[in-house]
C-alpha positions in Angstrom: 35.0 53.4 -15.0 31.2 52.7 -15.0 29.5 50.1 -12.8 26.3 48.3 -13.8 23.1 48.3 -11.8 19.7 46.7 -11.8 16.4 48.1 -10.5 14.0 45.5 -9.1 10.5 46.6 -7.9 7.0 45.4 -8.7 5.7 49.0 -8.7 6.3 50.7 -12.1 6.3 54.2 -10.5 8.9 53.2 -8.0 11.2 51.8 -10.8 10.6 55.0 -12.8 11.7 57.2 -9.8 14.9 55.3 -9.2 15.8 55.2 -12.9 15.2 59.0 -13.1 17.6 59.4 -10.1 20.2 57.2 -11.8 20.0 59.3 -15.0 21.3 62.3 -13.0 24.4 60.5 -11.7 27.7 59.6 -13.4 29.4 56.2 -13.0 26.4 53.9 -13.0 25.0 52.3 -16.1 21.5 50.8 -15.9 21.6 47.1 -16.9 17.8 46.7 -16.8 14.7 46.9 -14.7 12.7 44.0 -13.3 9.2 43.7 -11.8 10.0 40.7 -9.6 12.8 38.6 -8.2 12.5 35.7 -10.7 13.0 38.1 -13.6 16.0 39.7 -11.7 17.5 36.2 -11.2 17.5 35.6 -15.0 19.2 39.0 -15.6 21.9 38.2 -13.0 22.6 34.8 -14.6 23.0 36.4 -18.0 24.7 39.8 -17.3 27.4 41.0 -14.9 25.7 43.4 -12.4 27.6 45.3 -9.7 24.7 46.9 -7.8 21.0 46.0 -7.3 18.3 48.3 -6.0 15.9 45.7 -4.6 12.4 46.1 -3.3 11.5 43.8 -0.4 7.7 43.4 -0.7 7.2 41.6 -4.0 5.0 38.7 -5.2 6.3 35.1 -5.3 9.7 35.8 -3.7 10.4 38.9 -1.6 13.6 40.7 -1.7 15.2 39.2 1.4 14.3 35.7 0.3 15.8 36.5 -3.1 19.1 37.6 -1.6 19.4 34.3 0.2 19.1 32.4 -3.0 22.2 34.2 -4.5 25.5 32.4 -4.2 27.6 35.4 -5.0 25.3 38.5 -4.7 26.3 41.9 -6.1 26.1 44.9 -3.8 22.5 45.2 -2.6 20.6 48.4 -1.7 17.2 47.5 -0.4 14.2 49.8 -1.0 11.1 49.4 1.1 8.2 51.3 2.8 8.7 49.2 6.0 11.2 49.7 8.8 10.6 46.3 10.3 12.8 44.4 7.9 16.0 46.4 8.8 17.5 43.9 11.3 17.0 41.0 9.0 18.3 43.0 6.1 21.6 43.9 7.7 22.1 40.3 8.8 22.3 39.6 5.1 25.1 42.3 4.9 23.3 44.5 2.4 25.0 47.8 1.6 22.1 50.1 2.5 18.4 50.2 3.4 16.3 53.0 1.8 12.9 53.8 3.2 10.2 54.9 0.7 9.5 57.6 -0.3 13.1 57.9 -1.2 14.5 61.4 -1.6 17.2 62.2 -4.2 19.6 63.3 -1.4 19.2 60.0 0.4 19.6 58.1 -2.8 22.9 59.9 -3.6 24.2 59.2 -0.1 23.5 55.5 -0.7 25.2 55.4 -4.1 28.2 57.2 -2.7 28.5 54.4 -0.1 28.7 52.0 -3.0 31.4 54.0 -4.7 33.4 54.3 -1.5 33.3 50.6 -1.1 34.6 50.0 -4.6 37.3 52.6 -4.2 38.5 51.0 -0.9 38.7 47.6 -2.6 40.5 49.0 -5.6 43.1 51.0 -3.7 43.8 48.2 -1.3 44.7 45.9 -4.1 48.5 46.3 -4.8 49.4 46.8 -8.4 52.3 44.6 -9.5 55.0 46.2 -11.6 55.0 45.1 -15.3 56.6 41.7 -15.6 56.5 41.1 -11.8 56.2 37.5 -10.6 54.5 38.3 -7.3 52.0 40.5 -5.5 51.4 41.4 -1.9 48.1 40.4 -0.3 46.8 41.7 3.1 45.4 38.8 5.2 45.5 38.1 8.9 46.8 41.6 9.6 49.9 40.9 7.6 51.1 41.5 4.0 51.9 38.2 2.3 54.2 37.9 -0.7 52.4 35.7 -3.1 54.0 34.4 -6.3 51.7 34.4 -9.3 52.7 30.8 -10.2 51.5 29.6 -6.8 47.9 30.9 -7.3 45.6 28.1 -8.4 42.3 30.1 -8.5 40.5 32.9 -6.8 37.1 32.6 -5.3 34.7 35.5 -4.5 33.0 35.5 -1.1 31.0 38.8 -1.5 33.2 41.4 0.2 36.1 39.0 0.7 38.1 36.9 -1.7 39.7 33.5 -1.1 43.0 33.0 -2.9 43.6 29.3 -3.3 47.4 28.7 -3.4 49.5 25.6 -3.8 49.4 24.3 -0.2 47.3 27.0 1.5 44.7 29.6 1.1 44.5 33.3 2.0 41.3 35.3 2.6 41.6 39.0 1.9 39.0 41.9 2.1 38.9 42.7 -1.6 36.5 42.2 -4.5 37.2 39.9 -7.4 37.0 42.7 -9.9 40.1 44.2 -8.4 42.0 40.9 -8.9 40.7 40.7 -12.5 42.0 44.2 -13.2 45.4 43.5 -11.5 46.4 40.0 -12.6 48.0 39.5 -16.1 45.9 38.0 -18.9 45.7 35.5 -20.4 47.5 33.7 -17.6 44.6 34.6 -15.3 41.1 34.2 -16.7 37.7 35.2 -15.3 35.5 32.2 -16.0 32.6 33.1 -13.6 31.4 36.0 -11.5 32.9 34.0 -8.6 36.1 32.6 -10.1 39.3 33.6 -11.7 41.6 30.7 -12.7 45.3 30.4 -13.3 45.3 29.0 -16.9 48.7 27.3 -16.2 47.0 25.2 -13.4 44.1 23.9 -15.4 44.2 20.2 -15.9 41.1 19.7 -18.0 38.6 21.9 -19.9 35.0 20.8 -20.8 32.1 22.7 -22.4 30.8 23.7 -19.0 33.7 23.8 -16.6 37.5 23.6 -16.0 39.3 21.5 -13.4 42.0 23.1 -11.3 44.0 21.0 -8.8 41.1 18.5 -8.6 38.4 21.2 -8.2 35.7 21.5 -10.9 34.9 25.2 -11.5 31.9 26.2 -13.8 31.9 28.7 -16.6 29.4 31.5 -15.8 27.1 32.3 -18.7 28.2 36.0 -18.9 31.9 35.0 -19.0 31.9 31.7 -20.9 32.5 32.9 -24.4 35.4 35.3 -23.6 37.0 32.8 -21.1 36.9 30.0 -23.6 38.5 32.2 -26.2 41.3 33.2 -23.9 41.9 29.6 -22.9 42.0 28.6 -26.5 44.7 31.2 -27.1 46.5 30.2 -24.0 46.4 26.6 -25.1 48.0 27.6 -28.4 
């Protein structure tokens, strides 16, 4: 499985260095390179990105300000020549903080941290048997038996996922991609980088959103076409 990444830095040589490092590694596919945060924001709205290498000191909007604008940010590895931003950066729960000049060894260590996080999330997600009507979710230090028919929708909260059920919610330390790989399609449809919906629980569908249990959930640009196709099939 390959994960997608984005390199964001206003210095062409800095972008070139990181891209050269990426070319030596397996498992990461470059989704693009951007010279500023505004350009990066456009890419994130249009394409699914798992990991961003993000410079801090950039014109118009710096890297830290940019992270704060993201409702559902991917994993972030900050790249900077300044140590002073570290406390603020880790308050934003970034994955890592690389000081320039960045050595290949340090770069690999940071990327491995990303892979380790993905592996933990994937292995922690229980795989239901084919045809099973329930899964087990870890939340509140317990394993909860959750029937698929009771799941309304799933909401990503960065490193956590909120599973909205009929009558309650559970918050589990997973990532939404693990749920997407686990739950059966077309009953469960990824409509947005932050949402998976149970198609059986959708009450209305419009050009821009669906309504589930009174909650309006938007289509994400990167998922809209495939989601609408699945929902059309589901609807018969």
